[in-house]
C-alpha positions in Angstrom: 126.7 103.9 119.4 125.3 106.4 116.8 128.4 105.9 114.7 127.9 102.2 114.7 124.3 102.6 113.7 125.4 104.6 110.7 128.3 102.4 109.5 126.9 98.9 110.0 124.7 99.1 106.9 127.7 100.2 104.9 129.7 97.2 106.1 126.7 95.0 105.2 126.6 96.5 101.7 130.3 95.9 101.2 130.0 92.3 102.4 127.2 91.6 99.9 129.3 92.9 97.1 132.4 91.1 98.3 130.8 87.7 98.7 129.6 86.6 95.2 129.0 83.1 96.4 126.1 84.1 98.6 122.8 82.6 97.5 119.5 84.4 97.7 118.7 83.1 101.2 122.2 84.1 102.5 122.0 87.6 101.1 118.6 88.0 102.6 119.8 87.0 106.0 122.9 89.2 105.8 120.8 92.2 104.7 118.2 91.7 107.4 120.9 91.5 110.1 122.7 94.6 108.8 119.4 96.6 108.6 118.1 95.5 112.0 121.2 96.1 114.1 120.9 99.9 113.6 117.3 99.7 114.7 118.4 97.9 117.9 121.2 100.5 118.6 118.8 103.4 118.0 116.3 101.7 120.4 119.1 101.8 123.1 119.7 105.4 122.2 116.0 106.1 122.7 116.1 104.4 126.1 119.2 106.5 127.1 117.9 109.8 125.8 117.0 112.4 128.4 113.9 114.1 127.0 114.0 116.7 129.8 117.7 117.6 129.4 118.7 121.1 128.5 121.4 120.3 126.0 120.4 120.8 122.3 122.2 117.6 121.3 122.9 114.5 123.3 125.1 111.3 122.9 127.6 113.4 120.9 130.7 112.1 119.2 133.1 114.8 117.9 136.3 113.8 116.0 138.3 116.1 113.8 138.2 115.1 110.1 139.5 118.1 108.1 140.5 120.6 110.9 141.7 123.3 108.5 138.1 123.6 107.2 136.4 123.0 110.5 134.9 119.7 109.4 134.6 116.8 111.8 132.9 113.5 112.2 130.2 114.9 114.5 127.1 112.9 115.4 124.5 113.5 118.0 120.7 113.5 118.5 117.9 115.6 119.8 114.4 114.3 120.0 113.6 115.3 116.4 116.7 113.5 114.9 116.1 110.5 117.1 112.5 110.1 116.0 113.4 110.4 112.3 116.4 108.1 112.6 114.2 105.4 114.2 111.6 105.9 111.5 114.4 105.4 108.9 115.6 102.2 110.6 112.1 100.8 110.8 111.3 101.5 107.1 114.6 100.0 105.9 114.0 96.8 107.8 110.5 96.7 106.2 112.0 97.3 102.7 114.6 94.6 103.1 112.0 92.1 104.2 109.3 92.9 101.7 109.0 90.7 98.6 110.1 92.2 95.3 111.2 91.0 91.9 115.0 90.9 92.3 115.6 89.9 88.6 118.5 87.6 89.6 120.5 90.4 91.2 119.6 89.8 94.9 123.0 90.8 96.3 123.2 94.0 94.3 119.7 95.1 95.2 120.2 94.5 98.9 123.6 96.1 98.9 122.1 99.3 97.4 119.3 99.3 100.0 121.9 99.0 102.8 124.0 101.8 101.2 121.0 104.0 101.1 120.3 103.2 104.8 123.9 104.2 105.6 123.4 107.6 103.8 120.0 108.2 105.4 121.0 107.5 108.9 124.1 109.5 108.5 122.1 112.6 107.4 119.7 112.5 110.3 122.4 111.8 112.9 125.2 114.1 111.8 125.7 117.5 113.4 128.2 118.7 110.9 126.9 120.8 108.0 129.3 119.6 105.3 128.9 116.0 106.3 125.1 116.6 106.1 125.6 117.7 102.5 127.8 114.6 101.7 125.1 112.3 103.0 122.4 114.3 101.2 124.1 113.6 97.9 125.0 110.0 98.6 121.3 109.3 99.1 120.7 110.2 95.5 123.2 107.6 94.3 121.5 104.7 96.1 118.0 105.6 95.0 119.1 106.2 91.4 120.3 102.6 91.1 117.3 101.1 92.9 114.9 102.9 90.5 117.0 102.5 87.3 117.9 98.8 87.7 114.9 97.3 89.5 112.1 99.6 88.4 109.6 99.1 85.6 108.1 101.2 82.9 110.4 104.0 81.9 112.6 103.5 85.0 115.8 104.7 83.5 114.4 108.1 82.5 112.6 108.5 85.8 115.8 107.7 87.7 117.8 110.2 85.7 115.2 112.9 86.2 115.1 112.2 89.9 118.9 112.4 90.1 119.4 115.5 88.0 116.6 117.5 89.7 117.7 116.8 93.2 121.4 117.2 92.4 120.7 120.6 90.9 118.8 121.5 94.0 121.6 120.4 96.3 124.2 122.4 94.4 122.1 125.6 94.9 121.8 124.6 98.5 125.5 124.2 98.8 125.9 127.9 97.9 123.8 128.8 100.9 125.8 126.5 103.1 129.0 128.3 102.1 127.5 131.7 103.0 126.6 130.3 106.4 130.1 128.8 106.8 131.9 132.0 105.8 130.0 133.9 108.4 131.3 131.9 111.3 134.3 132.9 113.4 136.3 130.8 113.6 135.3 129.0 110.4 133.4 125.8 111.2 130.7 123.5 109.9 129.7 122.4 113.4 125.9 122.8 113.6 126.1 123.6 117.3 128.3 126.6 116.6 126.2 127.7 113.6 123.1 127.7 115.8 124.9 129.5 118.6 126.5 132.2 116.3 123.6 132.8 114.0 126.1 133.9 111.3 123.5 135.5 109.0 122.0 137.8 111.6 121.7 141.3 110.2 123.1 140.1 106.9 120.6 141.8 104.5 120.6 140.6 100.9 123.4 138.2 101.5 121.5 136.4 104.3 118.3 136.3 102.2 120.2 134.8 99.3 121.6 132.1 101.6 118.3 131.1 103.2 116.4 131.1 99.9 119.2 129.0 98.3 119.0 126.5 101.1 115.2 126.4 101.1 115.2 125.9 97.3 117.5 122.9 97.5 115.4 121.4 100.3 112.1 122.2 98.6 113.2 120.1 95.6 113.9 117.2 97.9 110.6 117.6 99.9 109.2 118.3 97.2 107.1 121.5 97.1 105.2 122.9 94.1 106.5 123.8 91.5 109.7 121.8 91.9 107.9 118.5 92.5 107.6 117.1 88.9 110.4 114.6 89.4 108.4 112.8 92.1 105.4 111.1 90.4 107.5 109.3 87.6 110.1 108.2 90.1 107.4 106.7 92.3 105.5 105.1 89.5 108.5 103.3 88.0 110.3 102.4 91.2 109.9 99.0 92.9 107.5 99.1 95.8 110.1 99.0 98.7 112.2 101.7 96.9 109.0 103.9 96.7 108.4 103.3 100.4 111.9 104.5 101.2 111.7 107.5 98.8 108.4 108.7 100.4 109.1 107.6 104.0 112.8 108.6 104.3 114.2 110.7 101.5 111.4 113.3 101.4 112.0 113.8 105.1 115.5 115.0 104.4 114.0 118.1 102.9 111.7 119.0 105.8 114.3 117.9 108.4 116.9 120.1 106.7 114.5 123.1 106.8 114.1 123.0 110.6 117.6 121.9 111.3 119.4 124.5 109.1 117.6 127.8 108.1 115.1 127.7 110.9 117.7 127.0 113.6 120.8 128.8 112.1 119.2 131.9 110.5 116.2 132.7 112.6 115.8 136.3 111.7 116.1 135.8 108.0 113.9 132.7 108.1 111.2 134.8 109.8 111.3 137.2 106.9 110.5 134.4 104.4 108.2 132.4 106.6 105.0 133.8 105.1 105.9 133.2 101.5 107.1 129.7 102.5 103.7 129.1 104.2 101.9 130.2 101.1 103.9 127.8 98.9 103.2 125.0 101.4 99.4 125.6 101.3 99.6 125.6 97.5 101.3 122.2 97.7 98.6 121.0 100.1 95.7 121.9 97.8 97.4 121.3 94.5 98.7 117.9 95.6 95.3 116.8 96.7 93.5 118.0 93.6 96.0 116.5 91.2 96.0 113.2 93.1 92.2 113.0 92.8 92.5 113.2 89.0 95.0 110.3 88.7 93.8 107.0 87.4 97.1 105.3 88.2 97.3 103.9 91.7 100.9 104.7 92.4 100.7 108.1 90.8 97.7 109.0 93.0 99.6 108.0 96.2 102.7 109.9 94.9 100.7 113.2 94.7 99.3 112.7 98.2 103.0 113.0 99.3 103.1 116.5 97.8 100.0 117.2 99.8 101.2 115.8 103.1 104.7 117.2 102.9 103.0 120.6 102.3 101.5 120.2 105.8 104.9 119.6 107.3 106.4 122.6 105.6 103.4 124.7 106.7 104.1 123.7 110.3 107.8 124.6 109.9 107.0 128.0 108.4 104.6 128.8 111.2 107.2 127.8 113.8 109.7 130.2 112.2 107.3 133.2 111.9 107.9 136.3 113.9 104.2 136.7 114.7 101.7 134.9 116.8 101.9 133.3 120.2 105.0 131.2 121.0 102.8 128.3 122.2 101.2 128.1 118.8 104.5 128.0 117.0 105.8 125.3 119.4 102.7 123.3 118.6 103.2 123.8 114.9 106.8 122.5 114.8 105.9 119.5 117.0 103.1 118.7 114.6 105.4 119.0 111.6 107.8 116.5 113.1 105.0 114.1 114.0 103.7 114.6 110.4 107.0 113.4 109.1 106.9 110.3 111.2 103.3 109.6 110.4 103.6 110.2 106.7 106.7 107.9 106.6 104.8 105.0 108.2 101.5 105.5 106.4 102.7 106.3 102.9 105.5 103.8 103.2 102.8 101.2 103.8 100.7 102.4 100.9 103.6 102.1 98.5 104.4 98.6 99.7 100.8 97.7 99.1 100.9 99.2 95.6 104.0 97.1 95.1 102.1 94.0 96.1 99.4 94.8 93.6 102.0 95.2 90.8 103.6 91.9 91.6 100.3 90.2 91.0 99.0 92.0 87.9 101.7 94.4 86.6 98.9 97.0 86.3 98.3 100.2 88.3 95.2 101.4 86.4 92.5 101.8 89.0 89.6 101.3 86.5 91.0 97.8 85.8 90.2 96.7 89.3 87.1 96.1 91.5 85.9 93.7 94.1 89.3 92.7 95.4 87.9 92.6 99.0 86.6 89.1 98.2 89.8 87.3 97.0 92.2 89.5 99.0 90.7 90.5 102.4 94.1 91.2 104.1 95.1 93.5 101.2 91.8 95.3 101.5 92.0 95.7 105.3 95.6 97.0 105.2 94.9 99.4 102.4 91.7 100.7 104.1 93.5 101.3 107.4 96.4 103.1 105.7 94.1 105.2 103.5 92.0 106.3 106.6 95.2 107.2 108.4 96.4 109.2 105.4 93.2 111.2 105.2 93.5 112.1 108.9 90.9 110.0 110.7 91.0 110.5 114.5 92.6 107.7 116.4 95.3 107.3 113.7 98.7 109.0 113.4 97.8 111.4 110.6 95.2 113.1 112.8 97.6 113.7 115.7 100.1 115.4 113.3 97.6 117.5 111.3 95.6 118.7 114.3 98.7 120.2 115.9 99.7 121.9 112.6 96.2 123.3 112.1 95.9 124.6 115.6 99.3 126.3 115.4 98.6 127.7 111.9 95.2 129.1 112.9 96.9 131.2 115.6 99.5 132.6 113.2 98.1 132.5 109.7 94.3 131.9 110.1 93.5 132.5 106.4 96.1 130.0 105.2 94.9 127.4 107.8 91.3 127.8 106.4 92.6 127.2 102.8 94.7 124.2 103.8 91.6 122.6 105.3 90.4 122.1 101.8 93.2 119.7 101.3 91.9 117.4 104.1 88.5 117.3 102.4 89.9 116.5 99.0 92.2 113.9 100.4 89.3 112.1 102.0 87.5 112.1 98.7 90.4 110.7 96.7 91.1 107.9 99.1 87.5 106.9 99.5 87.2 106.8 95.7 90.4 104.7 95.4 89.0 102.2 97.9 85.8 101.9 96.0 87.6 101.3 92.7 89.9 98.7 94.1 87.7 96.7 96.5 84.0 97.4 95.9 81.7 95.9 93.3 82.0 92.7 91.3 85.3 91.0 90.9 86.4 90.8 87.3 86.9 87.3 86.0 90.6 87.9 85.4 91.0 88.8 89.1 89.1 85.9 90.6 92.3 84.1 91.5 94.0 87.3 92.8 96.3 86.2 95.6 96.0 87.8 99.0 99.0 89.2 100.9 101.5 86.5 101.8 103.1 85.9 105.2 106.1 88.3 104.8 103.9 91.0 103.4 101.4 90.7 106.2 104.0 90.8 109.0 105.7 93.9 107.6 102.5 95.8 107.0 101.1 94.8 110.3 104.1 96.2 112.1 104.0 99.5 110.2 100.3 100.0 110.7 100.5 99.0 114.3 102.8 102.0 114.8 100.3 104.1 113.0 97.6 103.1 115.4 99.8 103.4 118.4 100.7 107.0 117.6 97.1 107.7 117.0 95.7 106.3 120.3 98.7 106.9 122.5 101.0 109.6 121.1 102.5 110.5 124.4 105.6 108.3 124.0 106.5 110.1 120.8 105.4 113.6 121.9 107.4 113.4 125.1 110.6 113.1 123.1 109.7 115.5 120.2 108.1 118.4 122.0 111.0 119.3 124.3 113.4 119.1 121.4 111.2 121.4 119.3 111.2 124.0 122.1 114.9 123.7 122.6 115.5 124.2 118.8 113.4 127.3 118.7 114.8 128.7 121.9 118.4 128.1 120.9 118.1 130.0 117.6 116.0 132.8 119.1 118.4 133.2 122.1 121.4 133.4 119.8 119.7 135.8 117.4 
């Protein structure tokens, strides 16, 4: 079932390319079906998942691919991977449905979206380290073309910068993967064996190099300060749905990789670098919020809040891997980090879709060119306000559930860092409130008097995403019941082996 969830979007992409006679409506129907079927299959996987089971991975398929290298088509899920795979499927359905200027290339645009869905689901569902790397790099290809061909502004330069930065990071990461692989006996890329064997235990400088190399590559993808500079231009110049996927899915590949690989497979060495990683995360939290507040470009402001929010997720991961503090606090921190990934994907994905709707109407992101949009566009104003309050961590919404757990866990392990990170919450609240004032308050300029409100497709997609944000905020049990046991199993497996 998991294999079908991965490959169906690829078949959909191939069909779109192979059927040049498809009109715009036909390509839309095909793309929606190909994007929705994985969501349905993952829903069945969720229903079949045993949250109380003691196996690290469930629903496993294991087929030899390159047996001489120990590489196989291995897929499986724990609660963490399942939550992120479902988030991925939801956001791709939203991206396929959301209106965008296709520039007469509807088949190609939707084919690249489906190809990117294939790569993204493959990364979250694989349990083979080399296959993880393959999907990690394939995701760069899909996003490169979506930005470069359907973006605006200096889209080609932004796409090139995104590709080169993240490819360079992935090549450094590959060196760390090879050190991990060469430490196994027998040689294997099977994540289950890598977690069980802890091949870097007692490895000294060699182990430190491997973990730092892996973390560097993942930090570029996340991104963390100071390797974040590719992100704002990529977001600003990308079409709205591509920005939603970039923020909601691709950035999670970095944080997911951190907890799945160095945290789980090199626990002792990860513990040695946990404090420096936590410091970098807090710098990203505060820096991202401060720089976001200084932006006058709507999309650039939202982009920098991603640096801020992914800093929270990395902080939770660093706390979870620390060798100090109570175990309960570290369990809480990693659960909060996973919920933050899900919450950020939904919230920031919605914000970027909303920014895309503004661009379609005015081709202008400058905040000081707006005002009073609440009158002509009440649905746009309501959706943006709800998403903004969720992003700043208002209780009753998904962001609060995630950040509260991260802060509680961090206070028990690194109290000073937790206190500094709280500044990020305050600054984030200020920057979003200021953004809402600039967009929706005051008099409506004459040129915006006929500004069109959200259409039916936009409203349905945003309502679905924001309903999930509210659901997680008021009733998080359904998500926590799956994520929390998986977080504990992940930490116990690595600690027990080490």
